C-alpha positions in Angstrom: 86.4 82.5 62.0 83.7 83.4 64.1 85.4 82.3 67.7 88.5 83.9 66.4 86.3 87.1 66.6 84.6 86.3 69.5 88.2 86.3 71.6 90.0 89.0 70.1 91.5 91.1 72.8 90.1 94.8 73.2 92.5 97.2 72.0 92.9 100.1 74.3 94.8 103.4 73.9 98.1 103.3 75.9 97.6 104.7 79.2 99.6 107.8 80.5 102.8 106.9 82.5 101.9 109.2 85.6 98.2 107.5 86.0 99.7 103.7 85.3 102.1 104.6 88.4 99.4 106.4 90.1 97.0 103.3 90.0 99.5 100.7 90.6 101.6 102.0 93.5 98.3 103.5 95.6 97.7 100.2 97.1 101.6 99.7 97.5 101.1 102.6 99.4 98.4 101.8 101.6 99.9 98.1 102.3 103.3 99.5 103.2 101.7 102.2 105.3 99.9 100.4 107.4 102.3 98.2 108.2 105.3 100.6 109.0 102.0 102.3 111.3 101.8 98.6 113.3 105.6 98.7 113.6 106.4 102.0 114.7 103.3 102.2 116.9 103.7 98.7 118.5 104.2 99.6 122.1 101.3 101.6 122.1 99.2 98.6 120.2 100.8 95.9 123.1 99.1 98.4 125.9 95.9 98.2 123.7 95.5 94.8 122.8 98.2 92.6 124.2 98.4 94.0 128.2 100.4 91.6 130.6 102.3 92.1 133.6 105.6 92.3 131.7 106.0 94.8 129.0 108.4 93.0 127.1 106.0 89.5 126.8 103.1 92.5 125.6 105.5 93.6 123.0 106.9 90.1 122.1 102.7 89.4 121.3 102.6 92.5 119.0 105.4 91.5 117.3 104.4 88.1 117.2 100.8 89.3 115.4 102.8 91.8 113.4 105.1 88.5 112.2 102.0 85.9 112.1 99.9 88.0 109.8 103.0 87.6 107.2 102.8 83.5 107.2 99.1 84.0 105.0 100.9 86.0 102.7 102.0 83.3 100.8 98.7 81.8 100.8 97.3 85.1 99.2 100.1 85.0 96.8 98.9 82.1 95.3 95.7 82.8 95.1 95.7 86.0 93.9 98.8 85.6 91.9 97.2 83.1 89.9 94.1 84.9 89.6 96.1 87.5 88.1 97.4 85.7 85.8 94.3 83.9 84.5 92.3 86.8 85.1 93.9 89.7 84.7 96.1 92.1 86.6 93.4 94.8 87.0 91.0 92.2 88.6 93.6 91.2 91.5 94.4 94.7 91.7 90.6 95.9 92.5 90.3 93.1 95.0 93.6 93.4 97.1 92.6 97.1 97.6 89.3 96.3 99.1 90.8 93.6 101.3 93.5 95.9 102.5 90.7 98.8 103.3 88.9 95.9 105.5 91.5 95.3 107.7 92.8 98.8 107.8 89.1 99.9 109.3 89.0 96.5 111.4 92.1 98.2 113.2 91.2 101.4 113.2 87.8 101.3 115.0 88.6 98.3 117.2 87.7 98.3 121.1 90.2 97.8 123.5 91.2 94.4 125.6 89.6 96.5 128.5 86.5 96.7 127.1 85.8 93.4 125.0 88.1 91.3 126.3 89.8 88.7 124.4 88.1 89.0 121.6 90.3 92.4 120.9 93.4 90.3 120.3 91.8 87.9 118.2 89.9 90.2 116.0 93.3 92.5 115.6 95.0 89.0 114.3 92.5 88.6 112.3 92.3 91.8 110.5 96.4 91.6 110.0 95.8 87.8 108.4 93.2 90.0 106.0 95.6 93.1 105.2 98.3 89.8 105.0 96.1 87.8 102.4 95.5 90.9 100.5 99.3 92.2 100.4 100.2 88.8 99.3 99.1 89.4 95.9 99.6 93.1 95.5 103.2 93.2 94.7 103.7 90.7 91.8 100.2 91.9 89.9 100.7 95.6 90.3 105.2 95.1 89.1 103.9 92.9 86.4 101.2 95.5 85.2 104.2 98.3 85.4 106.4 96.7 83.2 103.9 95.0 81.0 103.0 98.4 80.0 106.0 100.1 79.8 108.7 97.2 78.9 110.9 99.8 77.7 111.0 101.6 81.3 111.0 98.9 83.6 114.0 99.6 85.4 112.3 103.5 86.5 109.1 102.3 86.8 109.4 99.4 88.9 111.7 100.7 91.0 108.5 103.3 91.7 106.9 99.8 93.6 109.4 100.6 96.1 109.6 104.4 96.4 106.4 104.5 97.2 107.2 101.9 100.5 109.9 104.9 101.2 106.8 107.4 101.0 104.8 105.4 103.1 107.4 105.4 105.7 107.7 109.0 105.2 104.2 109.4 106.2 104.0 106.8 108.9 107.2 108.8 110.2 105.8 111.8 110.0 102.4 111.2 111.8 104.7 109.6 114.7 106.6 112.4 115.0 104.0 114.8 114.6 101.8 112.6 117.3 104.8 113.1 119.6 104.9 116.5 119.6 101.0 117.4 119.6 99.7 114.8 122.4 100.6 113.4 125.7 101.9 110.4 126.2 98.8 109.0 127.7 96.7 110.5 124.9 98.8 108.7 122.2 98.0 105.3 124.2 94.4 106.6 124.5 93.2 107.3 121.1 96.0 109.1 119.0 97.7 105.9 117.9 94.3 105.2 115.9 95.1 108.3 113.6 97.3 107.1 111.3 95.6 104.1 110.7 92.4 106.3 109.7 94.0 108.1 107.6 95.0 105.1 105.5 91.5 104.2 105.4 91.8 107.7 103.3 93.8 106.3 100.7 91.9 103.1 100.1 88.3 104.6 98.0 90.8 106.7 95.4 93.1 103.7 95.0 89.8 101.7 93.7 88.4 104.6 91.5 91.5 105.1 89.8 92.1 101.1 89.0 88.6 100.9 88.0 89.8 103.0 85.0 93.0 101.6 84.0 93.4 99.1 81.7 95.1 95.4 81.0 98.1 95.6 79.4 98.2 94.8 75.3 100.8 92.0 76.0 99.2 90.4 78.7 95.3 90.3 77.2 97.3 89.3 73.7 98.8 86.5 75.0 97.2 82.9 75.4 96.4 82.1 78.8 98.1 79.5 80.6 95.4 77.4 82.5 97.7 76.1 85.1 100.1 79.1 86.3 100.6 77.3 89.3 101.6 74.1 87.9 104.5 75.6 85.6 105.9 76.8 88.5 106.1 74.4 91.3 106.9 71.9 88.1 109.5 73.5 85.9 110.2 77.1 87.5 111.0 76.3 91.1 115.1 77.7 90.3 113.1 80.8 89.3 111.2 81.1 92.8 114.2 80.6 94.6 116.3 83.0 93.0 114.0 85.6 93.2 113.6 84.9 97.0 116.9 85.2 97.2 117.1 88.6 95.7 114.4 89.8 97.8 115.7 88.8 101.4 118.6 91.7 102.3 116.0 94.1 100.5 113.1 93.3 102.6 115.4 92.4 106.2 116.5 96.1 105.9 113.1 97.4 105.2 111.5 95.7 108.4 114.4 96.9 110.3 113.8 100.7 109.9 109.7 99.6 110.6 111.7 98.8 114.0 113.6 101.4 114.6 111.0 103.5 117.0 110.9 100.4 119.1 114.6 99.5 118.6 115.6 103.1 119.7 113.4 103.4 122.3 113.7 100.2 124.6 116.8 99.1 123.9 118.7 102.4 123.5 116.5 104.4 125.6 116.7 107.2 123.2 113.0 109.7 123.1 110.7 108.6 120.9 110.7 111.6 119.1 114.7 111.1 118.2 113.6 107.3 116.7 110.7 109.4 114.3 113.0 111.5 113.4 115.2 108.6 112.3 112.6 106.9 110.6 111.6 110.2 108.8 114.8 110.7 107.7 114.7 107.3 106.1 111.1 107.8 104.4 112.9 110.7 102.5 115.5 108.9 101.2 113.7 105.9 99.9 111.1 108.2 98.7 113.8 110.4 96.5 116.6 107.9 95.9 115.0 105.0 94.8 113.4 106.4 91.2 116.9 108.5 90.7 118.4 104.9 90.8 115.8 103.2 88.8 116.3 106.6 86.1 120.7 105.4 86.8 120.1 101.7 86.2 118.9 102.4 83.0 122.0 103.9 81.8 124.5 102.0 83.8 122.8 98.4 83.8 120.8 97.0 87.2 123.8 94.3 88.3 126.7 97.0 89.1 124.2 98.7 91.2 122.9 96.0 92.6 126.7 94.5 93.5 128.1 98.0 95.0 125.0 98.4 97.5 125.2 95.0 98.7 129.0 94.5 99.2 129.0 98.2 100.9 125.9 97.1 103.3 127.8 93.5 104.1 131.5 95.2 104.9 129.8 98.3 106.6 126.9 97.2 108.5 128.7 95.7 111.9 130.9 99.0 112.1 127.7 101.1 111.8 126.0 99.4 114.5 128.9 98.9 116.8 130.1 102.3 117.0 125.8 103.5 117.0 125.8 101.3 119.9 128.7 102.4 121.6 128.3 105.9 120.8 124.7 105.8 121.4 122.9 109.4 120.6 119.9 110.9 118.0 122.8 111.9 115.7 124.7 108.4 115.3 121.3 106.6 115.2 120.7 109.2 112.2 123.4 108.4 110.4 122.9 104.4 111.0 119.4 104.8 110.0 120.4 106.8 106.6 122.9 105.0 105.7 120.8 101.6 105.5 118.0 103.9 103.6 120.5 104.4 101.2 122.2 101.1 100.4 118.5 99.9 100.7 117.0 102.8 97.9 120.2 101.4 95.8 119.7 97.9 95.6 115.9 98.1 95.9 115.5 100.1 92.6 116.3 97.3 90.8 114.8 94.6 92.5 111.5 94.2 91.1 112.1 94.7 87.1 114.6 92.0 87.9 112.0 89.7 89.5 110.1 90.7 86.4 112.5 89.5 84.1 113.4 85.7 85.9 109.6 84.8 84.7 107.8 84.5 81.7 104.8 86.7 81.1 102.2 83.6 81.8 103.5 83.0 85.1 104.9 86.5 86.3 102.1 87.8 88.5 102.4 84.5 90.1 105.8 83.9 90.5 106.6 87.4 91.5 103.6 87.2 94.4 105.3 83.9 95.8 108.9 84.3 95.6 108.1 88.1 97.3 106.1 86.9 99.8 107.9 84.1 101.1 111.1 86.5 101.3 108.9 88.9 103.3 107.5 86.3 105.0 110.3 84.9 106.4 112.8 87.1 106.3 111.2 90.6 106.9 107.8 90.2 108.6 109.8 87.9 112.0 112.7 90.3 111.7 111.5 92.8 114.2 110.7 89.7 116.6 114.2 87.4 115.6 115.8 90.8 116.1 114.1 91.1 119.7 114.6 87.3 120.8 118.4 87.9 119.6 118.8 90.9 121.6 117.5 89.0 124.8 119.6 85.7 124.2 122.6 87.5 123.7 122.5 90.3 125.7 124.1 92.7 122.8 122.6 95.8 120.9 124.6 94.4 118.4 122.0 91.5 116.9 120.2 93.3 114.4 123.7 94.1 112.5 124.4 90.5 112.7 121.4 89.5 111.0 121.3 92.1 108.1 125.3 90.5 107.7 123.5 87.1 107.2 120.7 87.9 105.0 123.1 90.3 102.6 125.3 86.7 101.7 122.0 85.1 100.8 121.1 87.5 98.1 124.8 87.9 97.2 124.6 84.0 96.4 121.2 84.5 94.7 122.4 87.2 92.7 125.5 85.4 91.3 123.5 82.6 90.1 121.3 84.8 88.0 123.9 86.8 86.6 123.5 84.7 83.5 119.3 86.1 83.6 119.8 89.3 84.3 121.6 92.4 82.7 
């Protein structure tokens, strides 16, 4: 009797919907803000930390560091996801946001190659690896935290995971557009690109404070904890992870394609930087506004119809859209293409977090979501800019990103078809 009393879970009042959303999504917002800023200002970072005589090689090195940081994300997912399933979602969320801040501070204050030589690119790589590791556990822990607190609103509340990604893109684009209007090219190259990274550091302390004052979901504290969630995942739940990876691939590929837009527009299409950032700003507005609205819609019409509709539209329209934009390059056609991709992504993206949560049982949910999400992000997202740059250079056509998106949309369609018996 005494042992039962000692292990009885502490009961906390149910937190408010708004406080729970803010506590969980702020870390996600910080993660994606830093990612978007790194992608948007890649050409400036290349000049500062990866200087070579060939600008294309410099850019490839920068995107290589962008992609390599994603290689550690699955490790972060394994470590932090397992930690969340065994010791609590809250502890994992606090650890991940502290690591994000450390990586962000390193990038913000790092001296350039001309000052400290080879140490500069190596330390930038280390900073990206720290951020990648911390981000690896963020999605699984925070999404599990949300859907376990509010299972009756899972489609809507989980959609905010990706709405905050849109908000981060919006903020990063606003910084890019604002800096190109206020500062000269030389000033941005010298110090202006550091401003958005410094702003990202201001988000962290607020997120830490809020996360310290939320409680674990009752369903998690009351369950018997698994001693080996990873053993269960890789033993009996491998198919669930493969399905979750498949569902994520098109979503993450489109997301990173939007991050690639400023570089693609300026280096390949030769459009002004202000036009490129205006396009990504539009994408940020659409992702921020439409994603939670589609989460509400999913509660009424179901998640599967929304997922199929957006996938099929993407598959049949993305090549014509890229072709028209390449053959009629202008600020308007770029805006239309980016807006269309962002709209389709919002519809599909709104459903994915809650669907992935439903695939896994509670005892392995954080680990399963974190690992599958980060495998998809690493392979199909983090290296998307590098893959597209290489494809453009190899094929000599600016349509290569369209081919890439069509290929990954077929993978997600196959996963959705296979998952139809497990979701509704």
